[in-house]
C-alpha angles and dihedrals in degrees: 000000000000118000118209117208118203116238112255115259115255110263113242112199117218116260118243090254092051089050089054090050090054092052096047123073093200128063121291108203138188126193092268094055125098111252095028095113094051092046094052099039116113127206093251103068092200084078118070115188115205106168118161092241132033119186116200099207119204097178143011092267089061090055090049091052093048094048092047090049091051093047092049092051094039094243127148122245131222130179134208133177112165094353096232091125097055112123104152133038118254111216103161139044129021122320112204113205113202097179092115093057095086105140115141122184124183122204103195094184092057094032093233140127128209108210128194120227094254100043119118122222090249091070091049094047092050094046094049098043098080088064095047089251130132137187124228090258125167138252089288129032090211094085127089111271099214099050092043094050097045093052090054107269120219113197142157092292094047103111091050101040108016131229121345090240089062089067097049109114104171136019132196108205141169108218128202093273090062094250122140108223134180108212130193133161088271098052111051109356095189096048092044088051094050101045090056098073099001096097114214096329100110103042144304114300113217098182142355135200116217137185114244126212129225103251110134092161141010140183108249152110141122133305120192123202129191119258091248089062094044098100094048094046094044092052092044090051095050090053093041095056090062089064104043127098124247090260087074118080116178145159141181131219131193093223129199112183122187125247096255134127097252091063114084110255096244090058101033117125096350143103116250139165109243113205115195120202130189117168123176099208143063121324089237093057091043092054090049092050095048095043095090091057093047088053094057095072142343110271123231089215128008115191099159110127146130104291142169113256089247089073098057092113085076090069099067098015092209116186118257099196120091114257143165113261146161117214142172138168146191139186122245129211091208142346107224127169091273091056092049090051091048090053092049091049093060103030107016135101096289095061133060110220130164096236129124092209148338108210136196117194123195112232130173124092113077089352089069097050127084116259117258086243105037118245141172097256112143128213105050091126094064130097096196140011127222121207128176127193130183136174117253093211120156109288094022099078092110101027097056098052089045093051093044093048090051089058092049091048094046090060093044095111088065099042114124129201119279132027139236102258092214088057098050106130143223088268096058098090123160138029094278092059091050094047089052090063089072134059108265095253091049092049091050092051092048091050090052090052091049090054089051100045102025105029093156092054093237093155100061104126126105116001097354136157121229126244120225088256090061096050 
């Protein structure tokens, strides 16, 4: 009897992309895959990411695999959690989405939080609140905690406790060589210095540990004044901030809200002055401090009250739905009467401009002092910050940038050196613009670290510095 043996099947080696998929627990998507658009979409819908590969990381090992794949195939690497920081479209390389890495662990005895790369501040605030603890979160808890903190992070507790980066005590990061490192002040002093303030230039952070502060409650909220009272209140505020203690953090915004149903009726379709108050102290002292501003004019809405820290989103009332926007910002050395008048002339009640708001935040206090453990955070030399935001709706693509730039230019006599990295705008394209956000010696030190930990220049998307190999 003759036995017939079937010819062996031709061996088909796995493609490089299939090999990556085997190494990554999360999804690895290309533009033709279902779920790609949602995975790549940022919060600012003006930006449309279309990289050839998106890796939906679920753990640090996934990030390691993606970075090593990119380095091997000489591809660039970008990272996105909530997408609030997206300013420029990414169309090449590997985009690593960390939005699934949302673990938050509170250690009440040590007063710390370990925060995954994709966690929003809301999760941290809610987890810490039962212990009377709070993070140095921002004006909205809807943003990613890690990206916010490592760019600096200036929130409603800023004048009392400083920048969020000042409270970071440990960092888990994948550097350009594909190594997962845990960095503290005792491990690599230079790298620990640079990550805190250096944005995403030195690697992809997969988790941080931060010190929390004991702030179970505060006196704060929003007060809205009519446009007719805007000049009087704005001038009263700029004088008032020179008298308040560090426990008081405040800002004002010349606010134009659209005439749509989601806007409260008293504010709908009108120009108002939005005063934001956050006082870390007793309600009685807070009321006494705010009384001079309440006496200037009758508010349309007054929401300032004693509140649990979990309600701090009601101070700035930032939107939580993705939108299309243009934005830009600067730092100011002072905000005298002439500066207030200049702001009113270009964004006040006598002009019609297509802006959502022009905002002035009071800095100083702990924001002006060096961190206990030095870091690369920019902006400590400023007394105020200026931030302008406008909707990039159809038909406004030219008008909004023009109006916003006019506000920036009007305050130019009071601009100071440096920028808040979290407030770099859609106009700050290129490594030179990013380097200019820092003092020259800080920028030089960051560039040296980038050459050391990202010599291939993998991390070159968004607001990135350039390595020597890219120059």
